DRENZAFI-410959 format. One record per atom (N, C-alpha, C): residue in three letters; atom name; x negated, z negated, y. Coordinates in steps of 0.05 Angstrom, whole numbers, plus 5000, padded with zeros to 4 digits. Layout:
BEGIN
> ALA  CA  X  Z  Y
...
***
This chain:
BEGIN
> MET  N  4983  5000  4977
> MET  CA  5000  5000  5000
> MET  C  4982  5000  5025
> SER  N  4988  5017  5044
> SER  CA  4972  5019  5068
> SER  C  4979  4997  5087
> MET  N  4961  4993  5106
> MET  CA  4965  4972  5126
> MET  C  4990  4977  5143
> THR  N  4995  5003  5149
> THR  CA  5019  5010  5164
> THR  C  5045  5002  5149
> GLU  N  5045  5008  5123
> GLU  CA  5069  5000  5107
> GLU  C  5073  4970  5107
> MET  N  5051  4955  5104
> MET  CA  5053  4926  5104
> MET  C  5063  4916  5130
> GLU  N  5054  4927  5152
> GLU  CA  5063  4919  5179
> GLU  C  5093  4925  5182
> ARG  N  5101  4948  5173
> ARG  CA  5130  4956  5175
> ARG  C  5147  4937  5159
> ARG  N  5139  4930  5135
> ARG  CA  5155  4912  5118
> ARG  C  5156  4884  5131
> LYS  N  5135  4875  5143
> LYS  CA  5135  4849  5156
> LYS  C  5154  4850  5179
> ALA  N  5154  4871  5195
> ALA  CA  5172  4874  5218
> ALA  C  5201  4874  5208
> GLU  N  5207  4888  5186
> GLU  CA  5234  4889  5175
> GLU  C  5243  4861  5166
> LYS  N  5226  4846  5154
> LYS  CA  5233  4819  5145
> LYS  C  5239  4801  5169
> GLU  N  5223  4803  5190
> GLU  CA  5227  4787  5214
> GLU  C  5253  4794  5227
> LEU  N  5260  4820  5229
> LEU  CA  5285  4829  5240
> LEU  C  5308  4818  5224
> SER  N  5306  4820  5198
> SER  CA  5328  4810  5181
> SER  C  5332  4780  5185
> ALA  N  5311  4765  5187
> ALA  CA  5313  4736  5191
> ALA  C  5326  4730  5218
> THR  N  5319  4746  5238
> THR  CA  5331  4742  5265
> THR  C  5361  4748  5264
> LEU  N  5369  4769  5251
> LEU  CA  5397  4777  5249
> LEU  C  5413  4755  5234
> LYS  N  5401  4745  5212
> LYS  CA  5415  4725  5196
> LYS  C  5420  4699  5212
> ARG  N  5404  4693  5232
> ARG  CA  5408  4669  5248
> ARG  C  5435  4669  5263
> SER  N  5446  4693  5267
> SER  CA  5471  4694  5282
> SER  C  5496  4692  5263
> LEU  N  5491  4689  5237
> LEU  CA  5513  4687  5218
> LEU  C  5521  4658  5213
> ASN  N  5546  4653  5207
> ASN  CA  5555  4626  5200
> ASN  C  5551  4622  5170
> GLU  N  5558  4598  5161
> GLU  CA  5553  4591  5133
> GLU  C  5568  4609  5114
> ALA  N  5593  4615  5120
> ALA  CA  5610  4632  5102
> ALA  C  5598  4660  5101
> GLN  N  5590  4671  5124
> GLN  CA  5578  4698  5124
> GLN  C  5552  4699  5109
> LEU  N  5535  4678  5112
> LEU  CA  5510  4677  5098
> LEU  C  5514  4676  5068
> ALA  N  5534  4660  5059
> ALA  CA  5540  4658  5030
> ALA  C  5548  4686  5019
> THR  N  5565  4700  5033
> THR  CA  5574  4726  5024
> THR  C  5550  4745  5024
> LEU  N  5534  4745  5045
> LEU  CA  5511  4763  5047
> LEU  C  5492  4758  5023
> GLN  N  5487  4733  5017
> GLN  CA  5469  4727  4994
> GLN  C  5479  4739  4968
> GLY  N  5505  4738  4964
> GLY  CA  5517  4750  4940
> GLY  C  5514  4780  4941
> LEU  N  5519  4792  4964
> LEU  CA  5517  4821  4967
> LEU  C  5488  4831  4963
> GLU  N  5469  4816  4972
> GLU  CA  5441  4824  4969
> GLU  C  5433  4828  4940
> HIS  N  5446  4813  4922
> HIS  CA  5440  4817  4894
> HIS  C  5448  4844  4884
> PHE  N  5466  4857  4898
> PHE  CA  5476  4884  4891
> PHE  C  5464  4906  4909
> GLY  N  5443  4899  4924
> GLY  CA  5430  4919  4941
> GLY  C  5440  4922  4969
> TRP  N  5461  4906  4976
> TRP  CA  5471  4908  5004
> TRP  C  5451  4895  5023
> GLU  N  5452  4903  5048
> GLU  CA  5432  4894  5068
> GLU  C  5445  4891  5095
> LEU  N  5439  4869  5109
> LEU  CA  5449  4866  5137
> LEU  C  5432  4884  5154
> LYS  N  5445  4904  5167
> LYS  CA  5431  4923  5183
> LYS  C  5430  4917  5213
> PHE  N  5453  4908  5223
> PHE  CA  5454  4901  5252
> PHE  C  5478  4883  5257
> VAL  N  5478  4871  5281
> VAL  CA  5500  4855  5289
> VAL  C  5510  4867  5315
> ARG  N  5534  4876  5315
> ARG  CA  5546  4889  5338
> ARG  C  5556  4866  5357
> ARG  N  5547  4868  5382
> ARG  CA  5555  4847  5402
> ARG  C  5567  4860  5426
> LYS  N  5592  4853  5432
> LYS  CA  5606  4862  5456
> LYS  C  5612  4838  5473
> PRO  N  5611  4841  5499
> PRO  CA  5617  4818  5517
> PRO  C  5645  4806  5511
> PHE  N  5646  4780  5511
> PHE  CA  5671  4765  5508
> PHE  C  5685  4770  5481
> GLN  N  5671  4780  5461
> GLN  CA  5682  4784  5435
> GLN  C  5663  4772  5414
> PRO  N  5674  4764  5391
> PRO  CA  5657  4754  5370
> PRO  C  5637  4775  5360
> SER  N  5614  4766  5351
> SER  CA  5594  4784  5339
> SER  C  5605  4796  5313
> VAL  N  5596  4820  5307
> VAL  CA  5606  4835  5283
> VAL  C  5582  4842  5266
> PRO  N  5576  4827  5245
> PRO  CA  5553  4834  5228
> PRO  C  5561  4857  5209
> VAL  N  5543  4877  5209
> VAL  CA  5549  4902  5193
> VAL  C  5528  4904  5170
> VAL  N  5538  4907  5146
> VAL  CA  5522  4910  5122
> VAL  C  5525  4937  5110
> PHE  N  5504  4947  5097
> PHE  CA  5505  4973  5084
> PHE  C  5498  4969  5055
> ASP  N  5509  4986  5038
> ASP  CA  5502  4985  5009
> ASP  C  5474  4997  5006
> GLY  N  5463  4994  4982
> GLY  CA  5436  5003  4977
> GLY  C  5431  5033  4981
> ASP  N  5452  5049  4976
> ASP  CA  5450  5078  4980
> ASP  C  5456  5087  5008
> ARG  N  5464  5068  5025
> ARG  CA  5471  5074  5053
> ARG  C  5494  5094  5055
> LYS  N  5512  5093  5036
> LYS  CA  5535  5111  5036
> LYS  C  5560  5096  5046
> LYS  N  5560  5069  5043
> LYS  CA  5582  5053  5052
> LYS  C  5573  5031  5070
> PHE  N  5590  5023  5088
> PHE  CA  5584  5000  5105
> PHE  C  5609  4982  5105
> ALA  N  5604  4957  5113
> ALA  CA  5626  4938  5115
> ALA  C  5619  4917  5136
> VAL  N  5638  4901  5144
> VAL  CA  5635  4880  5164
> VAL  C  5639  4853  5150
> LEU  N  5621  4834  5156
> LEU  CA  5625  4807  5147
> LEU  C  5642  4792  5167
> GLU  N  5666  4786  5159
> GLU  CA  5685  4772  5176
> GLU  C  5677  4743  5180
> GLU  N  5688  4730  5200
> GLU  CA  5682  4702  5207
> GLU  C  5686  4683  5183
> ASP  N  5706  4689  5166
> ASP  CA  5712  4672  5143
> ASP  C  5695  4679  5119
> GLY  N  5677  4698  5121
> GLY  CA  5659  4705  5099
> GLY  C  5670  4728  5083
> SER  N  5694  4737  5089
> SER  CA  5705  4759  5073
> SER  C  5692  4786  5081
> LEU  N  5693  4805  5063
> LEU  CA  5681  4831  5068
> LEU  C  5703  4851  5076
> ASN  N  5700  4863  5099
> ASN  CA  5719  4882  5109
> ASN  C  5707  4910  5106
> GLU  N  5716  4925  5086
> GLU  CA  5705  4952  5082
> GLU  C  5720  4973  5098
> ASN  N  5740  4966  5114
> ASN  CA  5754  4984  5132
> ASN  C  5757  4971  5159
> PRO  N  5734  4968  5173
> PRO  CA  5735  4953  5199
> PRO  C  5748  4967  5222
> GLY  N  5755  4992  5219
> GLY  CA  5768  5006  5241
> GLY  C  5750  5020  5261
> PHE  N  5725  5023  5254
> PHE  CA  5706  5038  5271
> PHE  C  5687  5054  5253
> GLU  N  5675  5074  5264
> GLU  CA  5656  5091  5250
> GLU  C  5627  5084  5258
> ILE  N  5609  5090  5240
> ILE  CA  5580  5086  5245
> ILE  C  5568  5114  5247
> ARG  N  5552  5118  5268
> ARG  CA  5539  5144  5272
> ARG  C  5518  5148  5250
> GLN  N  5515  5172  5241
> GLN  CA  5495  5178  5221
> GLN  C  5468  5182  5233
***
């Protein structure tokens, strides 16, 4: 593995840890279960005066879903993700 690859992986882990800090206990528990199936927290959508919206993608990056406040997985969140 090259030094560039190692640096990129370290940056990805740090970003993931930063994103996870914005999740509540229920969302973290759901995410941990999803990670066993290859799902990954990709970003947290933040709009002023609205709750944060954590977005997860499956391992193939063909499907996405939202982790709701109660920890449930919403596979039809009502918005599209740009490719």
